[in-house]
mmCIF file of the N, C-alpha and C atoms, coordinates in Angstrom:
data_MODEL
# 
_entry.id   MODEL 
# 
loop_
_atom_site.group_PDB 
_atom_site.id 
_atom_site.type_symbol 
_atom_site.label_atom_id 
_atom_site.label_alt_id 
_atom_site.label_comp_id 
_atom_site.label_asym_id 
_atom_site.label_entity_id 
_atom_site.label_seq_id 
_atom_site.pdbx_PDB_ins_code 
_atom_site.Cartn_x 
_atom_site.Cartn_y 
_atom_site.Cartn_z 
_atom_site.occupancy 
_atom_site.B_iso_or_equiv 
_atom_site.pdbx_formal_charge 
_atom_site.auth_seq_id 
_atom_site.auth_comp_id 
_atom_site.auth_asym_id 
_atom_site.auth_atom_id 
_atom_site.pdbx_PDB_model_num 
ATOM 1   N N  . MET A 1 1  ? 24.945 25.461 -45.374 1.00 0.00 ? 1  MET A N  1 
ATOM 2   C CA . MET A 1 1  ? 24.554 25.761 -44.005 1.00 0.00 ? 1  MET A CA 1 
ATOM 3   C C  . MET A 1 1  ? 24.001 24.531 -43.296 1.00 0.00 ? 1  MET A C  1 
ATOM 4   N N  . HIS A 1 2  ? 23.393 23.662 -44.064 1.00 0.00 ? 2  HIS A N  1 
ATOM 5   C CA . HIS A 1 2  ? 22.818 22.434 -43.521 1.00 0.00 ? 2  HIS A CA 1 
ATOM 6   C C  . HIS A 1 2  ? 23.893 21.621 -42.788 1.00 0.00 ? 2  HIS A C  1 
ATOM 7   N N  . ASN A 1 3  ? 25.086 21.547 -43.358 1.00 0.00 ? 3  ASN A N  1 
ATOM 8   C CA . ASN A 1 3  ? 26.167 20.784 -42.737 1.00 0.00 ? 3  ASN A CA 1 
ATOM 9   C C  . ASN A 1 3  ? 26.628 21.417 -41.428 1.00 0.00 ? 3  ASN A C  1 
ATOM 10  N N  . VAL A 1 4  ? 26.587 22.728 -41.337 1.00 0.00 ? 4  VAL A N  1 
ATOM 11  C CA . VAL A 1 4  ? 26.970 23.405 -40.098 1.00 0.00 ? 4  VAL A CA 1 
ATOM 12  C C  . VAL A 1 4  ? 25.969 23.065 -38.997 1.00 0.00 ? 4  VAL A C  1 
ATOM 13  N N  . THR A 1 5  ? 24.712 22.995 -39.348 1.00 0.00 ? 5  THR A N  1 
ATOM 14  C CA . THR A 1 5  ? 23.682 22.631 -38.371 1.00 0.00 ? 5  THR A CA 1 
ATOM 15  C C  . THR A 1 5  ? 23.938 21.234 -37.821 1.00 0.00 ? 5  THR A C  1 
ATOM 16  N N  . HIS A 1 6  ? 24.240 20.303 -38.703 1.00 0.00 ? 6  HIS A N  1 
ATOM 17  C CA . HIS A 1 6  ? 24.528 18.940 -38.249 1.00 0.00 ? 6  HIS A CA 1 
ATOM 18  C C  . HIS A 1 6  ? 25.847 18.873 -37.495 1.00 0.00 ? 6  HIS A C  1 
ATOM 19  N N  . ALA A 1 7  ? 26.831 19.608 -37.922 1.00 0.00 ? 7  ALA A N  1 
ATOM 20  C CA . ALA A 1 7  ? 28.108 19.657 -37.203 1.00 0.00 ? 7  ALA A CA 1 
ATOM 21  C C  . ALA A 1 7  ? 27.887 20.168 -35.785 1.00 0.00 ? 7  ALA A C  1 
ATOM 22  N N  . ARG A 1 8  ? 27.073 21.201 -35.649 1.00 0.00 ? 8  ARG A N  1 
ATOM 23  C CA . ARG A 1 8  ? 26.764 21.763 -34.322 1.00 0.00 ? 8  ARG A CA 1 
ATOM 24  C C  . ARG A 1 8  ? 26.048 20.713 -33.465 1.00 0.00 ? 8  ARG A C  1 
ATOM 25  N N  . GLN A 1 9  ? 25.138 19.977 -34.070 1.00 0.00 ? 9  GLN A N  1 
ATOM 26  C CA . GLN A 1 9  ? 24.417 18.923 -33.350 1.00 0.00 ? 9  GLN A CA 1 
ATOM 27  C C  . GLN A 1 9  ? 25.377 17.831 -32.881 1.00 0.00 ? 9  GLN A C  1 
ATOM 28  N N  . PHE A 1 10 ? 26.276 17.397 -33.752 1.00 0.00 ? 10 PHE A N  1 
ATOM 29  C CA . PHE A 1 10 ? 27.246 16.360 -33.387 1.00 0.00 ? 10 PHE A CA 1 
ATOM 30  C C  . PHE A 1 10 ? 28.134 16.833 -32.245 1.00 0.00 ? 10 PHE A C  1 
ATOM 31  N N  . LEU A 1 11 ? 28.584 18.088 -32.309 1.00 0.00 ? 11 LEU A N  1 
ATOM 32  C CA . LEU A 1 11 ? 29.453 18.621 -31.264 1.00 0.00 ? 11 LEU A CA 1 
ATOM 33  C C  . LEU A 1 11 ? 28.696 18.775 -29.949 1.00 0.00 ? 11 LEU A C  1 
ATOM 34  N N  . ALA A 1 12 ? 27.446 19.177 -30.022 1.00 0.00 ? 12 ALA A N  1 
ATOM 35  C CA . ALA A 1 12 ? 26.628 19.287 -28.807 1.00 0.00 ? 12 ALA A CA 1 
ATOM 36  C C  . ALA A 1 12 ? 26.483 17.921 -28.142 1.00 0.00 ? 12 ALA A C  1 
ATOM 37  N N  . GLU A 1 13 ? 26.229 16.893 -28.947 1.00 0.00 ? 13 GLU A N  1 
ATOM 38  C CA . GLU A 1 13 ? 26.114 15.535 -28.408 1.00 0.00 ? 13 GLU A CA 1 
ATOM 39  C C  . GLU A 1 13 ? 27.435 15.101 -27.768 1.00 0.00 ? 13 GLU A C  1 
ATOM 40  N N  . ALA A 1 14 ? 28.534 15.338 -28.451 1.00 0.00 ? 14 ALA A N  1 
ATOM 41  C CA . ALA A 1 14 ? 29.849 14.885 -27.981 1.00 0.00 ? 14 ALA A CA 1 
ATOM 42  C C  . ALA A 1 14 ? 30.273 15.583 -26.699 1.00 0.00 ? 14 ALA A C  1 
ATOM 43  N N  . THR A 1 15 ? 29.920 16.855 -26.554 1.00 0.00 ? 15 THR A N  1 
ATOM 44  C CA . THR A 1 15 ? 30.339 17.632 -25.385 1.00 0.00 ? 15 THR A CA 1 
ATOM 45  C C  . THR A 1 15 ? 29.271 17.685 -24.303 1.00 0.00 ? 15 THR A C  1 
ATOM 46  N N  . HIS A 1 16 ? 28.122 17.067 -24.566 1.00 0.00 ? 16 HIS A N  1 
ATOM 47  C CA . HIS A 1 16 ? 27.004 17.081 -23.624 1.00 0.00 ? 16 HIS A CA 1 
ATOM 48  C C  . HIS A 1 16 ? 26.571 18.505 -23.286 1.00 0.00 ? 16 HIS A C  1 
ATOM 49  N N  . ARG A 1 17 ? 26.523 19.340 -24.318 1.00 0.00 ? 17 ARG A N  1 
ATOM 50  C CA . ARG A 1 17 ? 26.089 20.729 -24.173 1.00 0.00 ? 17 ARG A CA 1 
ATOM 51  C C  . ARG A 1 17 ? 24.800 20.929 -24.954 1.00 0.00 ? 17 ARG A C  1 
ATOM 52  N N  . GLU A 1 18 ? 24.063 21.959 -24.603 1.00 0.00 ? 18 GLU A N  1 
ATOM 53  C CA . GLU A 1 18 ? 22.860 22.321 -25.346 1.00 0.00 ? 18 GLU A CA 1 
ATOM 54  C C  . GLU A 1 18 ? 23.277 22.864 -26.710 1.00 0.00 ? 18 GLU A C  1 
ATOM 55  N N  . LEU A 1 19 ? 22.473 22.566 -27.708 1.00 0.00 ? 19 LEU A N  1 
ATOM 56  C CA . LEU A 1 19 ? 22.768 22.968 -29.080 1.00 0.00 ? 19 LEU A CA 1 
ATOM 57  C C  . LEU A 1 19 ? 23.018 24.472 -29.198 1.00 0.00 ? 19 LEU A C  1 
ATOM 58  N N  . GLU A 1 20 ? 22.210 25.257 -28.526 1.00 0.00 ? 20 GLU A N  1 
ATOM 59  C CA . GLU A 1 20 ? 22.342 26.714 -28.628 1.00 0.00 ? 20 GLU A CA 1 
ATOM 60  C C  . GLU A 1 20 ? 23.606 27.257 -27.944 1.00 0.00 ? 20 GLU A C  1 
ATOM 61  N N  . LEU A 1 21 ? 24.292 26.422 -27.181 1.00 0.00 ? 21 LEU A N  1 
ATOM 62  C CA . LEU A 1 21 ? 25.529 26.841 -26.517 1.00 0.00 ? 21 LEU A CA 1 
ATOM 63  C C  . LEU A 1 21 ? 26.771 26.604 -27.359 1.00 0.00 ? 21 LEU A C  1 
ATOM 64  N N  . ILE A 1 22 ? 26.600 26.009 -28.553 1.00 0.00 ? 22 ILE A N  1 
ATOM 65  C CA . ILE A 1 22 ? 27.741 25.736 -29.427 1.00 0.00 ? 22 ILE A CA 1 
ATOM 66  C C  . ILE A 1 22 ? 27.981 26.975 -30.294 1.00 0.00 ? 22 ILE A C  1 
ATOM 67  N N  . PRO A 1 23 ? 29.077 27.698 -30.056 1.00 0.00 ? 23 PRO A N  1 
ATOM 68  C CA . PRO A 1 23 ? 29.328 28.917 -30.834 1.00 0.00 ? 23 PRO A CA 1 
ATOM 69  C C  . PRO A 1 23 ? 29.841 28.604 -32.244 1.00 0.00 ? 23 PRO A C  1 
ATOM 70  N N  . ASP A 1 24 ? 29.666 29.545 -33.138 1.00 0.00 ? 24 ASP A N  1 
ATOM 71  C CA . ASP A 1 24 ? 30.129 29.389 -34.521 1.00 0.00 ? 24 ASP A CA 1 
ATOM 72  C C  . ASP A 1 24 ? 31.633 29.177 -34.600 1.00 0.00 ? 24 ASP A C  1 
ATOM 73  N N  . ASP A 1 25 ? 32.353 29.721 -33.635 1.00 0.00 ? 25 ASP A N  1 
ATOM 74  C CA . ASP A 1 25 ? 33.816 29.635 -33.660 1.00 0.00 ? 25 ASP A CA 1 
ATOM 75  C C  . ASP A 1 25 ? 34.361 28.563 -32.704 1.00 0.00 ? 25 ASP A C  1 
ATOM 76  N N  . ALA A 1 26 ? 33.541 27.554 -32.379 1.00 0.00 ? 26 ALA A N  1 
ATOM 77  C CA . ALA A 1 26 ? 33.975 26.498 -31.457 1.00 0.00 ? 26 ALA A CA 1 
ATOM 78  C C  . ALA A 1 26 ? 35.223 25.808 -31.992 1.00 0.00 ? 26 ALA A C  1 
ATOM 79  N N  . ARG A 1 27 ? 36.231 25.667 -31.121 1.00 0.00 ? 27 ARG A N  1 
ATOM 80  C CA . ARG A 1 27 ? 37.495 25.003 -31.471 1.00 0.00 ? 27 ARG A CA 1 
ATOM 81  C C  . ARG A 1 27 ? 37.891 24.091 -30.319 1.00 0.00 ? 27 ARG A C  1 
ATOM 82  N N  . ILE A 1 28 ? 38.502 22.973 -30.662 1.00 0.00 ? 28 ILE A N  1 
ATOM 83  C CA . ILE A 1 28 ? 38.991 22.057 -29.637 1.00 0.00 ? 28 ILE A CA 1 
ATOM 84  C C  . ILE A 1 28 ? 40.009 22.787 -28.755 1.00 0.00 ? 28 ILE A C  1 
ATOM 85  N N  . GLY A 1 29 ? 39.903 22.577 -27.463 1.00 0.00 ? 29 GLY A N  1 
ATOM 86  C CA . GLY A 1 29 ? 40.816 23.222 -26.526 1.00 0.00 ? 29 GLY A CA 1 
ATOM 87  C C  . GLY A 1 29 ? 40.395 24.624 -26.128 1.00 0.00 ? 29 GLY A C  1 
ATOM 88  N N  . GLN A 1 30 ? 39.486 25.227 -26.876 1.00 0.00 ? 30 GLN A N  1 
ATOM 89  C CA . GLN A 1 30 ? 39.013 26.567 -26.552 1.00 0.00 ? 30 GLN A CA 1 
ATOM 90  C C  . GLN A 1 30 ? 37.537 26.582 -26.163 1.00 0.00 ? 30 GLN A C  1 
ATOM 91  N N  . PHE A 1 31 ? 36.837 25.523 -26.535 1.00 0.00 ? 31 PHE A N  1 
ATOM 92  C CA . PHE A 1 31 ? 35.426 25.416 -26.190 1.00 0.00 ? 31 PHE A CA 1 
ATOM 93  C C  . PHE A 1 31 ? 35.308 24.462 -25.004 1.00 0.00 ? 31 PHE A C  1 
ATOM 94  N N  . VAL A 1 32 ? 34.723 24.934 -23.917 1.00 0.00 ? 32 VAL A N  1 
ATOM 95  C CA . VAL A 1 32 ? 34.596 24.141 -22.700 1.00 0.00 ? 32 VAL A CA 1 
ATOM 96  C C  . VAL A 1 32 ? 33.848 22.849 -23.014 1.00 0.00 ? 32 VAL A C  1 
ATOM 97  N N  . GLY A 1 33 ? 34.463 21.759 -22.638 1.00 0.00 ? 33 GLY A N  1 
ATOM 98  C CA . GLY A 1 33 ? 33.844 20.463 -22.856 1.00 0.00 ? 33 GLY A CA 1 
ATOM 99  C C  . GLY A 1 33 ? 34.408 19.706 -24.041 1.00 0.00 ? 33 GLY A C  1 
ATOM 100 N N  . TRP A 1 34 ? 35.059 20.416 -24.977 1.00 0.00 ? 34 TRP A N  1 
ATOM 101 C CA . TRP A 1 34 ? 35.627 19.728 -26.135 1.00 0.00 ? 34 TRP A CA 1 
ATOM 102 C C  . TRP A 1 34 ? 37.048 19.304 -25.785 1.00 0.00 ? 34 TRP A C  1 
ATOM 103 N N  . ASP A 1 35 ? 37.116 18.218 -25.056 1.00 0.00 ? 35 ASP A N  1 
ATOM 104 C CA . ASP A 1 35 ? 38.398 17.656 -24.648 1.00 0.00 ? 35 ASP A CA 1 
ATOM 105 C C  . ASP A 1 35 ? 38.653 16.385 -25.448 1.00 0.00 ? 35 ASP A C  1 
ATOM 106 N N  . SER A 1 36 ? 39.639 15.615 -25.058 1.00 0.00 ? 36 SER A N  1 
ATOM 107 C CA . SER A 1 36 ? 39.994 14.420 -25.836 1.00 0.00 ? 36 SER A CA 1 
ATOM 108 C C  . SER A 1 36 ? 38.887 13.374 -25.835 1.00 0.00 ? 36 SER A C  1 
ATOM 109 N N  . LEU A 1 37 ? 38.189 13.225 -24.722 1.00 0.00 ? 37 LEU A N  1 
ATOM 110 C CA . LEU A 1 37 ? 37.095 12.260 -24.668 1.00 0.00 ? 37 LEU A CA 1 
ATOM 111 C C  . LEU A 1 37 ? 35.927 12.711 -25.553 1.00 0.00 ? 37 LEU A C  1 
ATOM 112 N N  . ALA A 1 38 ? 35.599 13.975 -25.514 1.00 0.00 ? 38 ALA A N  1 
ATOM 113 C CA . ALA A 1 38 ? 34.541 14.510 -26.383 1.00 0.00 ? 38 ALA A CA 1 
ATOM 114 C C  . ALA A 1 38 ? 34.950 14.375 -27.843 1.00 0.00 ? 38 ALA A C  1 
ATOM 115 N N  . HIS A 1 39 ? 36.225 14.559 -28.120 1.00 0.00 ? 39 HIS A N  1 
ATOM 116 C CA . HIS A 1 39 ? 36.714 14.428 -29.495 1.00 0.00 ? 39 HIS A CA 1 
ATOM 117 C C  . HIS A 1 39 ? 36.522 12.989 -29.988 1.00 0.00 ? 39 HIS A C  1 
ATOM 118 N N  . LEU A 1 40 ? 36.790 12.035 -29.130 1.00 0.00 ? 40 LEU A N  1 
ATOM 119 C CA . LEU A 1 40 ? 36.579 10.635 -29.482 1.00 0.00 ? 40 LEU A CA 1 
ATOM 120 C C  . LEU A 1 40 ? 35.096 10.359 -29.753 1.00 0.00 ? 40 LEU A C  1 
ATOM 121 N N  . ARG A 1 41 ? 34.219 10.882 -28.895 1.00 0.00 ? 41 ARG A N  1 
ATOM 122 C CA . ARG A 1 41 ? 32.780 10.715 -29.123 1.00 0.00 ? 41 ARG A CA 1 
ATOM 123 C C  . ARG A 1 41 ? 32.368 11.366 -30.438 1.00 0.00 ? 41 ARG A C  1 
ATOM 124 N N  . LEU A 1 42 ? 32.938 12.525 -30.733 1.00 0.00 ? 42 LEU A N  1 
ATOM 125 C CA . LEU A 1 42 ? 32.645 13.233 -31.971 1.00 0.00 ? 42 LEU A CA 1 
ATOM 126 C C  . LEU A 1 42 ? 33.087 12.411 -33.182 1.00 0.00 ? 42 LEU A C  1 
ATOM 127 N N  . ILE A 1 43 ? 34.282 11.874 -33.132 1.00 0.00 ? 43 ILE A N  1 
ATOM 128 C CA . ILE A 1 43 ? 34.806 11.053 -34.228 1.00 0.00 ? 43 ILE A CA 1 
ATOM 129 C C  . ILE A 1 43 ? 33.894 9.852  -34.467 1.00 0.00 ? 43 ILE A C  1 
ATOM 130 N N  . MET A 1 44 ? 33.495 9.195  -33.384 1.00 0.00 ? 44 MET A N  1 
ATOM 131 C CA . MET A 1 44 ? 32.617 8.038  -33.515 1.00 0.00 ? 44 MET A CA 1 
ATOM 132 C C  . MET A 1 44 ? 31.279 8.416  -34.148 1.00 0.00 ? 44 MET A C  1 
ATOM 133 N N  . ARG A 1 45 ? 30.747 9.573  -33.773 1.00 0.00 ? 45 ARG A N  1 
ATOM 134 C CA . ARG A 1 45 ? 29.463 10.029 -34.330 1.00 0.00 ? 45 ARG A CA 1 
ATOM 135 C C  . ARG A 1 45 ? 29.615 10.350 -35.812 1.00 0.00 ? 45 ARG A C  1 
ATOM 136 N N  . ILE A 1 46 ? 30.691 10.988 -36.186 1.00 0.00 ? 46 ILE A N  1 
ATOM 137 C CA . ILE A 1 46 ? 30.929 11.308 -37.601 1.00 0.00 ? 46 ILE A CA 1 
ATOM 138 C C  . ILE A 1 46 ? 31.083 10.020 -38.403 1.00 0.00 ? 46 ILE A C  1 
ATOM 139 N N  . GLU A 1 47 ? 31.858 9.082  -37.880 1.00 0.00 ? 47 GLU A N  1 
ATOM 140 C CA . GLU A 1 47 ? 32.056 7.817  -38.590 1.00 0.00 ? 47 GLU A CA 1 
ATOM 141 C C  . GLU A 1 47 ? 30.739 7.071  -38.769 1.00 0.00 ? 47 GLU A C  1 
ATOM 142 N N  . GLU A 1 48 ? 29.922 7.096  -37.750 1.00 0.00 ? 48 GLU A N  1 
ATOM 143 C CA . GLU A 1 48 ? 28.601 6.471  -37.852 1.00 0.00 ? 48 GLU A CA 1 
ATOM 144 C C  . GLU A 1 48 ? 27.787 7.144  -38.958 1.00 0.00 ? 48 GLU A C  1 
ATOM 145 N N  . GLN A 1 49 ? 27.864 8.456  -39.005 1.00 0.00 ? 49 GLN A N  1 
ATOM 146 C CA . GLN A 1 49 ? 27.089 9.217  -39.976 1.00 0.00 ? 49 GLN A CA 1 
ATOM 147 C C  . GLN A 1 49 ? 27.554 8.981  -41.415 1.00 0.00 ? 49 GLN A C  1 
ATOM 148 N N  . ILE A 1 50 ? 28.856 9.010  -41.621 1.00 0.00 ? 50 ILE A N  1 
ATOM 149 C CA . ILE A 1 50 ? 29.360 8.896  -43.001 1.00 0.00 ? 50 ILE A CA 1 
ATOM 150 C C  . ILE A 1 50 ? 29.613 7.448  -43.407 1.00 0.00 ? 50 ILE A C  1 
ATOM 151 N N  . GLU A 1 51 ? 29.368 6.549  -42.463 1.00 0.00 ? 51 GLU A N  1 
ATOM 152 C CA . GLU A 1 51 ? 29.446 5.106  -42.716 1.00 0.00 ? 51 GLU A CA 1 
ATOM 153 C C  . GLU A 1 51 ? 30.824 4.630  -43.180 1.00 0.00 ? 51 GLU A C  1 
ATOM 154 N N  . ARG A 1 52 ? 31.847 5.172  -42.551 1.00 0.00 ? 52 ARG A N  1 
ATOM 155 C CA . ARG A 1 52 ? 33.220 4.712  -42.783 1.00 0.00 ? 52 ARG A CA 1 
ATOM 156 C C  . ARG A 1 52 ? 34.093 5.219  -41.643 1.00 0.00 ? 52 ARG A C  1 
ATOM 157 N N  . GLN A 1 53 ? 35.225 4.553  -41.472 1.00 0.00 ? 53 GLN A N  1 
ATOM 158 C CA . GLN A 1 53 ? 36.178 5.012  -40.471 1.00 0.00 ? 53 GLN A CA 1 
ATOM 159 C C  . GLN A 1 53 ? 37.001 6.157  -41.026 1.00 0.00 ? 53 GLN A C  1 
ATOM 160 N N  . LEU A 1 54 ? 37.261 7.128  -40.187 1.00 0.00 ? 54 LEU A N  1 
ATOM 161 C CA . LEU A 1 54 ? 38.162 8.208  -40.562 1.00 0.00 ? 54 LEU A CA 1 
ATOM 162 C C  . LEU A 1 54 ? 39.587 7.719  -40.408 1.00 0.00 ? 54 LEU A C  1 
ATOM 163 N N  . ASP A 1 55 ? 40.459 8.184  -41.292 1.00 0.00 ? 55 ASP A N  1 
ATOM 164 C CA . ASP A 1 55 ? 41.856 7.816  -41.106 1.00 0.00 ? 55 ASP A CA 1 
ATOM 165 C C  . ASP A 1 55 ? 42.475 8.759  -40.069 1.00 0.00 ? 55 ASP A C  1 
ATOM 166 N N  . PRO A 1 56 ? 43.612 8.380  -39.501 1.00 0.00 ? 56 PRO A N  1 
ATOM 167 C CA . PRO A 1 56 ? 44.210 9.191  -38.439 1.00 0.00 ? 56 PRO A CA 1 
ATOM 168 C C  . PRO A 1 56 ? 44.453 10.646 -38.836 1.00 0.00 ? 56 PRO A C  1 
ATOM 169 N N  . ASP A 1 57 ? 44.850 10.893 -40.081 1.00 0.00 ? 57 ASP A N  1 
ATOM 170 C CA . ASP A 1 57 ? 45.071 12.277 -40.519 1.00 0.00 ? 57 ASP A CA 1 
ATOM 171 C C  . ASP A 1 57 ? 43.779 13.088 -40.471 1.00 0.00 ? 57 ASP A C  1 
ATOM 172 N N  . GLU A 1 58 ? 42.677 12.463 -40.862 1.00 0.00 ? 58 GLU A N  1 
ATOM 173 C CA . GLU A 1 58 ? 41.384 13.163 -40.826 1.00 0.00 ? 58 GLU A CA 1 
ATOM 174 C C  . GLU A 1 58 ? 40.987 13.510 -39.392 1.00 0.00 ? 58 GLU A C  1 
ATOM 175 N N  . THR A 1 59 ? 41.228 12.594 -38.468 1.00 0.00 ? 59 THR A N  1 
ATOM 176 C CA . THR A 1 59 ? 40.802 12.834 -37.088 1.00 0.00 ? 59 THR A CA 1 
ATOM 177 C C  . THR A 1 59 ? 41.568 13.983 -36.440 1.00 0.00 ? 59 THR A C  1 
ATOM 178 N N  . VAL A 1 60 ? 42.847 14.103 -36.749 1.00 0.00 ? 60 VAL A N  1 
ATOM 179 C CA . VAL A 1 60 ? 43.618 15.190 -36.129 1.00 0.00 ? 60 VAL A CA 1 
ATOM 180 C C  . VAL A 1 60 ? 43.374 16.535 -36.807 1.00 0.00 ? 60 VAL A C  1 
ATOM 181 N N  . ARG A 1 61 ? 42.833 16.521 -38.010 1.00 0.00 ? 61 ARG A N  1 
ATOM 182 C CA . ARG A 1 61 ? 42.520 17.781 -38.700 1.00 0.00 ? 61 ARG A CA 1 
ATOM 183 C C  . ARG A 1 61 ? 41.198 18.384 -38.233 1.00 0.00 ? 61 ARG A C  1 
ATOM 184 N N  . ILE A 1 62 ? 40.429 17.653 -37.457 1.00 0.00 ? 62 ILE A N  1 
ATOM 185 C CA . ILE A 1 62 ? 39.163 18.187 -36.944 1.00 0.00 ? 62 ILE A CA 1 
ATOM 186 C C  . ILE A 1 62 ? 39.471 19.013 -35.703 1.00 0.00 ? 62 ILE A C  1 
ATOM 187 N N  . GLU A 1 63 ? 39.489 20.324 -35.898 1.00 0.00 ? 63 GLU A N  1 
ATOM 188 C CA . GLU A 1 63 ? 39.825 21.235 -34.806 1.00 0.00 ? 63 GLU A CA 1 
ATOM 189 C C  . GLU A 1 63 ? 38.761 22.283 -34.554 1.00 0.00 ? 63 GLU A C  1 
ATOM 190 N N  . SER A 1 64 ? 37.758 22.369 -35.442 1.00 0.00 ? 64 SER A N  1 
ATOM 191 C CA . SER A 1 64 ? 36.750 23.413 -35.295 1.00 0.00 ? 64 SER A CA 1 
ATOM 192 C C  . SER A 1 64 ? 35.401 22.935 -35.817 1.00 0.00 ? 64 SER A C  1 
ATOM 193 N N  . LEU A 1 65 ? 34.381 23.693 -35.499 1.00 0.00 ? 65 LEU A N  1 
ATOM 194 C CA . LEU A 1 65 ? 33.042 23.414 -36.006 1.00 0.00 ? 65 LEU A CA 1 
ATOM 195 C C  . LEU A 1 65 ? 33.052 23.423 -37.532 1.00 0.00 ? 65 LEU A C  1 
ATOM 196 N N  . ALA A 1 66 ? 33.779 24.345 -38.120 1.00 0.00 ? 66 ALA A N  1 
ATOM 197 C CA . ALA A 1 66 ? 33.884 24.425 -39.582 1.00 0.00 ? 66 ALA A CA 1 
ATOM 198 C C  . ALA A 1 66 ? 34.541 23.172 -40.158 1.00 0.00 ? 66 ALA A C  1 
ATOM 199 N N  . ASP A 1 67 ? 35.523 22.617 -39.468 1.00 0.00 ? 67 ASP A N  1 
ATOM 200 C CA . ASP A 1 67 ? 36.169 21.383 -39.927 1.00 0.00 ? 67 ASP A CA 1 
ATOM 201 C C  . ASP A 1 67 ? 35.187 20.215 -39.941 1.00 0.00 ? 67 ASP A C  1 
ATOM 202 N N  . ILE A 1 68 ? 34.338 20.144 -38.920 1.00 0.00 ? 68 ILE A N  1 
ATOM 203 C CA . ILE A 1 68 ? 33.332 19.084 -38.862 1.00 0.00 ? 68 ILE A CA 1 
ATOM 204 C C  . ILE A 1 68 ? 32.372 19.229 -40.039 1.00 0.00 ? 68 ILE A C  1 
ATOM 205 N N  . ALA A 1 69 ? 31.890 20.440 -40.269 1.00 0.00 ? 69 ALA A N  1 
ATOM 206 C CA . ALA A 1 69 ? 30.953 20.694 -41.363 1.00 0.00 ? 69 ALA A CA 1 
ATOM 207 C C  . ALA A 1 69 ? 31.582 20.362 -42.713 1.00 0.00 ? 69 ALA A C  1 
ATOM 208 N N  . ALA A 1 70 ? 32.839 20.718 -42.900 1.00 0.00 ? 70 ALA A N  1 
ATOM 209 C CA . ALA A 1 70 ? 33.528 20.437 -44.166 1.00 0.00 ? 70 ALA A CA 1 
ATOM 210 C C  . ALA A 1 70 ? 33.667 18.934 -44.390 1.00 0.00 ? 70 ALA A C  1 
ATOM 211 N N  . LEU A 1 71 ? 33.968 18.208 -43.340 1.00 0.00 ? 71 LEU A N  1 
ATOM 212 C CA . LEU A 1 71 ? 34.101 16.757 -43.462 1.00 0.00 ? 71 LEU A CA 1 
ATOM 213 C C  . LEU A 1 71 ? 32.761 16.127 -43.826 1.00 0.00 ? 71 LEU A C  1 
ATOM 214 N N  . ILE A 1 72 ? 31.706 16.581 -43.199 1.00 0.00 ? 72 ILE A N  1 
ATOM 215 C CA . ILE A 1 72 ? 30.364 16.088 -43.522 1.00 0.00 ? 72 ILE A CA 1 
ATOM 216 C C  . ILE A 1 72 ? 30.039 16.394 -44.977 1.00 0.00 ? 72 ILE A C  1 
ATOM 217 N N  . ALA A 1 73 ? 30.364 17.594 -45.418 1.00 0.00 ? 73 ALA A N  1 
ATOM 218 C CA . ALA A 1 73 ? 30.052 18.014 -46.793 1.00 0.00 ? 73 ALA A CA 1 
ATOM 219 C C  . ALA A 1 73 ? 30.791 17.190 -47.821 1.00 0.00 ? 73 ALA A C  1 
ATOM 220 N N  . THR A 1 74 ? 32.019 16.810 -47.536 1.00 0.00 ? 74 THR A N  1 
ATOM 221 C CA . THR A 1 74 ? 32.811 16.064 -48.521 1.00 0.00 ? 74 THR A CA 1 
ATOM 222 C C  . THR A 1 74 ? 32.601 14.567 -48.432 1.00 0.00 ? 74 THR A C  1 
ATOM 223 N N  . SER A 1 75 ? 31.809 14.120 -47.454 1.00 0.00 ? 75 SER A N  1 
ATOM 224 C CA . SER A 1 75 ? 31.625 12.673 -47.289 1.00 0.00 ? 75 SER A CA 1 
ATOM 225 C C  . SER A 1 75 ? 30.762 12.067 -48.381 1.00 0.00 ? 75 SER A C  1 
ATOM 226 N N  . GLY A 1 76 ? 29.881 12.877 -48.968 1.00 0.00 ? 76 GLY A N  1 
ATOM 227 C CA . GLY A 1 76 ? 28.987 12.358 -49.989 1.00 0.00 ? 76 GLY A CA 1 
ATOM 228 C C  . GLY A 1 76 ? 27.840 11.540 -49.440 1.00 0.00 ? 76 GLY A C  1 
ATOM 229 N N  . THR A 1 77 ? 27.733 11.447 -48.114 1.00 0.00 ? 77 THR A N  1 
ATOM 230 C CA . THR A 1 77 ? 26.668 10.699 -47.476 1.00 0.00 ? 77 THR A CA 1 
ATOM 231 C C  . THR A 1 77 ? 25.638 11.676 -46.933 1.00 0.00 ? 77 THR A C  1 
ATOM 232 N N  . PRO A 1 78 ? 24.357 11.495 -47.268 1.00 0.00 ? 78 PRO A N  1 
ATOM 233 C CA . PRO A 1 78 ? 23.328 12.375 -46.714 1.00 0.00 ? 78 PRO A CA 1 
ATOM 234 C C  . PRO A 1 78 ? 23.328 12.302 -45.190 1.00 0.00 ? 78 PRO A C  1 
ATOM 235 N N  . VAL A 1 79 ? 23.116 13.425 -44.544 1.00 0.00 ? 79 VAL A N  1 
ATOM 236 C CA . VAL A 1 79 ? 23.135 13.485 -43.089 1.00 0.00 ? 79 VAL A CA 1 
ATOM 237 C C  . VAL A 1 79 ? 21.757 13.167 -42.554 1.00 0.00 ? 79 VAL A C  1 
ATOM 238 N N  . ASN A 1 80 ? 21.726 12.210 -41.642 1.00 0.00 ? 80 ASN A N  1 
ATOM 239 C CA . ASN A 1 80 ? 20.494 11.869 -40.923 1.00 0.00 ? 80 ASN A CA 1 
ATOM 240 C C  . ASN A 1 80 ? 20.664 12.292 -39.497 1.00 0.00 ? 80 ASN A C  1 
ATOM 241 N N  . SER A 1 81 ? 19.690 12.942 -38.931 1.00 0.00 ? 81 SER A N  1 
ATOM 242 C CA . SER A 1 81 ? 19.775 13.402 -37.541 1.00 0.00 ? 81 SER A CA 1 
ATOM 243 C C  . SER A 1 81 ? 19.669 12.285 -36.558 1.00 0.00 ? 81 SER A C  1 
# 
């Protein structure tokens, strides 16, 4: 659950939305504000957090809040807020 909290925080930052406005089922193209520019900001924030660049396949597989949380969980890097 900890990773979902951080994923929600990253998405809120990327979309310039309040944390409590990020729904559990947030998906790119369906959540207002999660457009291509927000996706780029999100990718940059994740890369900063996990201390490595994502490969192109990883970036296109990020389509939902759950995808962000899963990527954070498999990174092996502790999440810092």
